C-alpha positions in Angstrom: -14.2 18.2 42.4 -15.4 14.3 40.9 -12.4 12.8 39.5 -13.2 10.3 37.1 -12.6 6.5 37.5 -11.0 6.3 34.0 -9.7 2.4 33.4 -6.8 2.6 31.8 -7.0 -0.2 29.3 -4.5 -3.7 29.4 -1.7 -3.4 28.6 -1.6 -6.2 25.5 0.6 -9.2 25.7 3.6 -9.5 22.6 2.3 -12.0 21.1 -1.6 -9.7 19.8 1.1 -6.4 20.2 3.0 -8.7 17.2 -0.2 -9.5 15.0 -1.9 -6.6 15.4 2.0 -4.4 14.1 2.0 -6.7 11.3 -1.7 -6.3 9.8 -1.0 -3.2 9.6 2.3 -3.4 8.1 0.4 -5.3 5.6 -2.6 -2.9 5.4 -0.5 -1.0 4.9 1.2 -3.0 2.4 -1.9 -2.9 -0.2 -3.0 0.7 0.5 1.3 1.5 -1.2 0.3 -1.0 -3.9 -3.1 1.2 -5.2 -1.2 4.1 -5.7 1.2 2.8 -7.9 -0.8 1.1 -9.6 -3.2 4.4 -10.0 0.4 6.7 -10.0 1.4 3.7 -13.4 -1.8 4.6 -14.7 -2.3 8.0 -13.8 1.4 9.1 -15.5 0.4 6.6 -18.8 -3.0 8.7 -19.9 -1.0 12.4 -19.0 1.4 10.8 -21.4 -0.9 8.5 -23.9 -3.0 12.7 -23.8 0.0 14.6 -24.3 0.8 12.2 -27.9 -1.9 12.0 -28.6 -1.9 7.9 -28.9 -4.8 6.4 -29.7 -3.8 3.4 -28.1 -3.3 3.6 -24.4 0.1 2.0 -24.9 2.1 4.1 -21.5 -1.2 3.7 -19.8 -0.5 -0.5 -20.3 2.8 -0.5 -20.0 2.9 2.0 -16.7 0.6 0.2 -14.8 2.1 -3.1 -15.7 6.1 -1.7 -14.4 4.6 -0.2 -11.2 1.8 -3.8 -10.7 5.4 -5.7 -10.9 7.1 -2.6 -8.4 4.0 -2.6 -6.3 5.3 -7.3 -6.3 7.9 -6.5 -5.4 8.4 -4.4 -3.0 5.8 -7.5 -1.4 8.2 -9.5 -1.5 10.9 -7.6 0.1 8.9 -7.0 2.8 7.5 -11.1 3.3 9.4 -12.8 6.7 12.3 -14.6 5.2 11.0 -18.4 7.1 
């Protein structure tokens, strides 16, 4: 049997690894923000429909609450340089 010559990827330098980890971290925060805002939209829509409101007041309030929570989470995760 022939063994295939598979070259192992070169080890990344600590700097590029750190940059890669930061990209992953902040892209994860973007998805977290989007998920929180969508959750506020969905919950607000359910509440407005359940209470049969003509103005989507709970949708607006919950979107703003979850938006502020996501910004708070973003600010807490930033480095303190």
